[in-house]
C-alpha positions as CSV (number, residue, x, y, z in Angstrom):
1,M,10.3,49.9,-70.5
2,D,7.0,51.5,-70.6
3,L,5.1,49.7,-73.7
4,K,1.9,52.7,-73.9
5,D,4.7,55.0,-74.1
6,T,7.0,53.1,-76.4
7,V,3.8,52.4,-79.2
8,F,3.1,56.2,-78.6
9,R,6.2,57.4,-79.5
10,L,6.6,55.0,-82.9
11,S,3.6,55.8,-83.7
12,E,4.0,59.8,-83.8
13,A,7.6,59.1,-85.8
14,Y,7.1,59.9,-89.3
15,G,7.7,57.4,-92.3
16,A,6.3,57.1,-95.2
17,S,6.9,54.2,-97.4
18,G,10.1,55.2,-99.1
19,S,11.0,57.8,-96.5
20,E,11.1,56.0,-93.5
21,S,14.5,57.4,-92.0
22,P,13.0,59.6,-89.0
23,A,10.7,56.4,-87.8
24,A,13.9,53.9,-88.4
25,E,16.3,56.5,-86.5
26,L,14.2,56.5,-84.1
27,A,13.5,52.8,-83.8
28,C,17.3,51.8,-84.5
29,G,18.3,53.1,-81.6
30,L,15.2,51.8,-79.2
31,L,16.1,48.6,-80.5
32,R,20.5,49.1,-79.9
33,G,19.2,48.4,-76.8
34,Y,18.5,44.9,-76.5
35,C,20.8,44.2,-80.4
36,P,23.5,46.7,-79.9
37,D,24.7,45.6,-83.6
38,T,21.7,47.2,-84.8
39,R,22.4,49.1,-87.9
40,I,20.0,50.7,-90.9
41,V,20.8,48.5,-94.0
42,S,18.7,49.0,-97.5
43,G,16.1,51.1,-95.3
44,N,16.1,48.0,-93.0
45,V,16.5,48.2,-89.7
46,I,17.9,44.5,-88.5
47,G,20.0,43.6,-85.1
48,T,21.0,40.3,-83.4
49,F,19.4,39.5,-80.0
50,G,21.8,37.6,-77.7
51,E,24.7,35.6,-78.7
52,K,24.5,32.9,-81.7
53,R,24.7,29.5,-80.5
54,E,25.8,26.7,-83.1
55,G,22.9,24.2,-84.3
56,L,20.0,26.2,-83.5
57,P,17.4,27.3,-85.8
58,H,17.7,30.5,-86.8
59,L,14.6,32.7,-86.3
60,V,13.4,36.3,-87.5
61,L,11.3,38.6,-85.7
62,D,9.7,41.5,-88.6
63,A,8.0,43.9,-87.9
64,H,7.1,47.1,-90.5
65,I,8.8,50.5,-90.0
66,D,6.8,52.1,-92.9
67,Q,3.3,53.9,-92.9
68,V,0.3,54.8,-95.5
69,G,0.5,58.4,-96.7
70,F,1.0,60.3,-99.5
71,V,3.9,61.6,-102.2
72,V,4.2,65.2,-103.9
73,T,2.9,64.9,-107.5
74,S,3.3,68.8,-108.6
75,I,2.3,72.8,-107.4
76,T,-0.2,73.9,-109.3
77,D,0.5,78.0,-110.3
78,E,-1.9,79.1,-107.2
79,G,0.1,76.9,-104.4
80,F,-1.7,74.6,-104.2
81,V,0.2,71.2,-103.6
82,K,-0.9,67.9,-105.6
83,F,-0.5,64.4,-104.4
84,D,-1.2,60.0,-104.8
85,Q,-1.2,57.6,-101.9
86,L,1.2,56.0,-101.1
87,G,0.0,52.7,-99.7
88,G,-4.0,51.6,-99.5
89,I,-6.1,54.5,-98.2
90,D,-9.6,54.6,-98.5
91,R,-10.4,58.3,-100.5
92,R,-14.0,58.6,-98.6
93,L,-11.3,59.3,-95.8
94,I,-8.9,62.5,-97.3
95,A,-11.1,65.8,-98.0
96,A,-10.5,68.3,-94.8
97,Q,-7.7,66.1,-93.1
98,P,-4.3,68.1,-91.7
99,V,-1.3,66.5,-93.1
100,I,2.5,67.3,-92.9
101,I,4.8,67.7,-96.1
102,H,8.0,66.5,-95.5
103,G,10.1,69.7,-97.4
104,K,13.2,70.4,-96.7
105,R,12.1,71.4,-93.9
106,D,8.1,69.6,-92.0
107,I,4.9,72.3,-93.3
108,S,1.8,72.1,-92.3
109,G,-1.4,71.9,-94.2
110,A,-4.5,70.8,-95.1
111,I,-6.1,68.7,-97.5
112,C,-9.0,70.9,-99.6
113,S,-12.5,70.3,-98.8
114,V,-15.7,71.5,-101.3
115,P,-18.7,72.7,-99.2
116,P,-21.6,69.8,-99.5
117,H,-23.5,72.7,-100.2
118,L,-21.4,72.9,-103.6
119,S,-19.6,69.5,-104.3
120,G,-22.9,67.4,-102.7
121,S,-21.4,64.0,-101.5
122,E,-19.4,62.7,-104.2
123,V,-16.6,60.9,-103.5
124,V,-13.4,63.4,-104.1
125,K,-10.9,61.8,-106.1
126,Y,-7.0,62.3,-105.6
127,E,-6.6,64.4,-109.2
128,D,-9.0,66.4,-107.8
129,T,-7.9,67.4,-104.4
130,A,-4.7,69.1,-103.2
131,I,-3.1,70.5,-100.1
132,D,-3.6,74.1,-99.1
133,T,-0.5,74.9,-96.7
134,G,-1.1,78.9,-97.3
135,M,1.9,79.7,-98.9
136,T,2.6,81.1,-103.1
137,L,4.2,78.6,-105.9
138,D,7.6,80.6,-104.9
139,E,7.6,79.9,-101.5
140,L,7.0,76.6,-101.8
141,A,9.0,75.6,-104.9
142,E,12.0,76.7,-102.5
143,I,10.7,73.7,-99.7
144,V,8.8,71.4,-101.4
145,S,9.8,68.8,-104.3
146,E,8.2,66.2,-106.8
147,G,8.6,63.2,-104.3
148,D,8.2,64.0,-101.2
149,S,6.3,62.7,-99.3
150,V,2.5,63.6,-96.9
151,T,1.9,62.1,-94.0
152,F,-1.2,62.7,-91.5
153,D,-0.7,65.3,-89.0
154,V,-1.9,63.3,-85.9
155,K,-0.6,62.0,-82.2
156,C,-2.7,59.5,-80.5
157,R,-5.1,59.7,-77.4
158,S,-5.9,57.2,-74.9
159,L,-9.7,56.1,-74.8
160,L,-11.0,54.4,-71.9
161,G,-9.2,51.4,-70.5
162,E,-6.3,50.5,-72.4
163,R,-7.4,51.1,-75.5
164,V,-5.7,53.8,-77.5
165,T,-6.1,55.9,-81.1
166,G,-3.8,57.3,-83.4
167,G,-2.4,57.0,-86.7
168,A,0.7,54.3,-88.2
169,L,-0.1,52.4,-85.4
170,D,0.6,49.9,-88.7
171,D,2.9,48.5,-87.7
172,R,4.8,50.3,-85.1
173,C,2.7,48.7,-82.1
174,G,4.6,45.2,-84.1
175,I,7.6,47.5,-83.6
176,A,6.5,47.9,-79.6
177,A,5.7,44.2,-79.4
178,I,9.2,42.9,-80.5
179,L,10.8,45.2,-78.7
180,Y,8.9,44.5,-75.2
181,A,9.7,40.9,-76.1
182,L,13.3,41.3,-76.3
183,E,12.8,42.8,-72.8
184,L,11.0,39.7,-71.4
185,M,14.1,37.5,-72.9
186,K,16.7,39.4,-71.2
187,G,18.9,37.0,-70.0
188,R,16.2,33.6,-70.5
189,E,18.0,30.3,-73.0
190,L,16.4,31.0,-76.0
191,G,15.4,27.8,-78.4
192,C,16.9,29.8,-81.2
193,N,19.1,32.4,-82.4
194,V,17.5,35.6,-83.1
195,T,17.9,38.5,-85.9
196,V,15.4,41.8,-85.5
197,I,14.4,43.0,-88.6
198,F,11.8,46.6,-88.2
199,S,11.4,46.3,-92.4
200,C,10.6,49.3,-94.7
201,Q,7.9,49.4,-97.8
202,E,5.4,46.8,-97.0
203,E,2.6,49.0,-97.6
204,V,4.1,49.4,-101.0
205,G,4.9,45.4,-102.0
206,E,6.5,44.1,-98.8
207,R,10.3,45.2,-100.5
208,G,12.1,45.7,-97.7
209,A,11.2,42.2,-96.4
210,K,12.0,40.5,-99.9
211,I,15.1,42.1,-99.2
212,G,16.4,41.1,-96.0
213,A,14.4,37.3,-96.0
214,Y,17.2,37.4,-99.4
215,Q,20.0,38.9,-96.9
216,L,19.0,36.7,-93.3
217,D,18.0,33.6,-94.8
218,P,15.9,32.0,-91.9
219,D,14.7,29.2,-90.2
220,I,11.9,30.1,-89.0
221,A,10.1,34.0,-89.5
222,L,7.4,35.8,-87.4
223,A,5.8,38.4,-89.2
224,V,4.3,40.8,-86.5
225,D,1.9,43.0,-88.1
226,V,-1.7,43.7,-87.4
227,S,-4.9,42.5,-88.9
228,F,-8.8,43.5,-88.9
229,A,-10.9,44.1,-85.6
230,M,-14.7,43.9,-85.1
231,A,-15.8,47.0,-86.0
232,M,-20.0,48.1,-86.7
233,G,-20.4,46.2,-89.5
234,E,-18.2,43.9,-90.2
235,S,-18.0,40.3,-90.7
236,E,-17.3,38.3,-87.4
237,R,-15.3,35.0,-89.7
238,K,-12.9,37.8,-91.1
239,C,-12.5,40.1,-87.8
240,G,-10.5,39.3,-84.9
241,K,-11.6,40.7,-81.4
242,L,-10.1,43.5,-79.8
243,G,-9.1,42.5,-76.2
244,E,-8.5,39.2,-76.7
245,G,-5.0,38.3,-77.7
246,P,-2.9,37.8,-80.7
247,M,-3.9,36.6,-83.8
248,I,-1.6,33.1,-84.7
249,G,-1.9,33.2,-88.6
250,V,-3.4,29.9,-89.8
251,S,-2.8,29.4,-93.6
252,P,-1.6,27.6,-96.2
253,S,0.9,30.1,-97.1
254,L,2.3,29.6,-93.7
255,S,3.9,26.8,-91.7
256,R,1.7,24.6,-90.0
257,E,4.1,23.4,-87.7
258,V,5.0,27.2,-86.2
259,T,1.8,27.6,-86.3
260,D,0.9,24.5,-83.8
261,G,4.0,25.8,-81.9
262,L,2.7,29.2,-81.6
263,V,-0.7,27.8,-80.0
264,S,0.8,25.4,-78.1
265,A,2.9,27.9,-76.5
266,A,0.4,30.8,-76.1
267,K,-1.9,27.3,-74.3
268,S,1.3,26.7,-72.0
269,A,1.6,29.9,-70.6
270,E,-2.3,31.0,-70.3
271,I,-1.8,33.9,-72.8
272,P,-5.4,34.6,-74.3
273,Y,-5.3,33.9,-78.7
274,Q,-7.2,34.1,-81.1
275,L,-6.8,32.3,-85.1
276,E,-7.0,34.1,-88.1
277,V,-7.2,31.7,-90.9
278,M,-6.4,33.1,-94.4
279,N,-7.3,31.2,-97.2
280,G,-3.7,31.9,-99.3
281,G,-1.3,34.7,-99.4
282,T,-1.8,36.7,-95.6
283,G,-1.2,39.8,-97.5
284,T,1.8,40.6,-94.9
285,N,5.7,40.1,-94.7
286,A,5.1,36.3,-94.3
287,D,4.2,36.0,-97.9
288,R,8.2,36.8,-98.9
289,Y,9.4,34.9,-95.9
290,S,8.0,32.1,-96.7
291,V,9.4,32.3,-100.8
292,A,12.5,33.7,-100.3
293,R,15.9,31.4,-101.2
294,C,14.8,27.7,-100.0
295,G,11.9,29.1,-98.3
296,S,11.1,30.0,-94.3
297,K,8.8,28.4,-92.6
298,A,6.9,31.9,-91.8
299,C,4.2,32.5,-89.9
300,T,1.8,35.6,-88.9
301,V,1.3,37.0,-85.6
302,S,-1.4,40.2,-85.4
303,I,-2.6,42.6,-83.1
304,P,-6.1,43.1,-83.8
305,L,-6.7,47.0,-84.7
306,R,-10.0,48.6,-85.7
307,N,-9.2,51.7,-88.4
308,M,-7.2,50.4,-90.8
309,H,-5.2,53.2,-92.4
310,T,-6.8,55.9,-91.5
311,P,-5.8,58.5,-88.9
312,V,-8.1,57.3,-85.9
313,E,-6.4,53.4,-86.2
314,V,-7.2,51.6,-82.6
315,I,-5.6,48.8,-80.7
316,D,-5.6,47.8,-77.2
317,I,-2.1,48.0,-74.9
318,K,-3.4,44.9,-73.5
319,D,-3.0,42.8,-77.1
320,V,0.3,44.3,-77.6
321,R,1.4,42.9,-74.1
322,Q,0.1,39.4,-74.7
323,T,1.6,39.2,-78.3
324,A,4.6,40.2,-76.7
325,E,4.4,37.3,-74.4
326,L,3.7,35.4,-76.9
327,I,6.2,35.9,-78.9
328,A,8.9,35.4,-76.1
329,A,7.3,31.7,-74.7
330,Y,7.7,30.4,-78.1
331,I,11.2,31.4,-78.1
332,T,12.2,30.2,-75.0
333,E,9.9,27.1,-74.5
334,G,8.2,26.3,-77.5
335,I,11.0,25.4,-80.3
336,K,12.4,22.0,-79.3
C-alpha cells in the first residue's frame, strides 16, 4: 500500500465527532481488504484480522476515526450560521478559516473576521462569530439544520522530506499505521487473535471506545493515537520529536507489561522509539480499555504530531511507518 496516499485520503475524508460516516465508510472499505468481516457497529468500524485460534490472547488495535470540528447551533435572520465547537479547538484559530458545512449537501463558507482596524486583537468568542456562506436565510434553511457538523476546509500538502501537513491527521494517521501494520503481518503467524476498531467520538469523551471495549472485551488493547511533537516554545519533557519514531506510553494507568513488551520488540527489530511518560490518565482510548469490564492490559503507541487540533497539523510519514512496524513486531514476536 502507498502509506502517504492512504494518510492523505483518510485525512481529507470528513468526519467530525458524531458525524463520522464519510470517513468511516472510507476506512471500512480499506480495512475490509485485510478483515473481510469488517462492519460498522454503533459508529465504530470493526474487523477481525486472520483466523481465530484457541488459547491465544485477544488483542485490540484501536485508532479513532473522528476529528475535531464544529456544530451548527442556529441561523440568523441575515443568513449567518452560528456554531460551537466539537472537541478542543483553540479559539485563536477560528477567525477567517475556510470551512465546509455538512448539511443536506456540503456548503463552503468562511468564518467571519472583523478587521483589526475595527476590533483590535482580542480573541474571538464562539458566540460573537458566525459562518458566512453568501446565502440568505431562506436559501440556507433548505440545506442546513441545527446540529449539522462543520469541518475545516483543508487539503494535505507535502513538506520537505517525508513531512506532511493537513487537518484530521489526529487520528487518521493512526488508522493508516494500523492498516500498514496489517499489510506487514499478512501471512505471518501471530501471537494473538487480533481485532481492529476505528472508534467514533473520541474527541468528545472516548465514547466509541467505551462501547467497543465493552463489546470486544480484549485481553490487550493498543490505542494508536497521536501525541505532542516538539515545536517552538514547548517543553521537551512533555513532547516527542518528529522523525524519531513512535512514542510508547508509560503511565500508572497503563500496563507496564505491555509497555515493556513494546520496548523489547522495538529493540529487537531495531525500530527507533521514544517513551511518553504520563502521571495518570492518558487522554486517549486506552483509558477506556483499561477499566472496561474486568479491565484490559492497555497501552498507547503514539505518532508525534505538531499543531494538534488545527488545520495545519504536521507529522512525519516515517513515524507512521515505524509505528506500523512496531505494532507488527510486537504482535508477531513480542507476545509470548
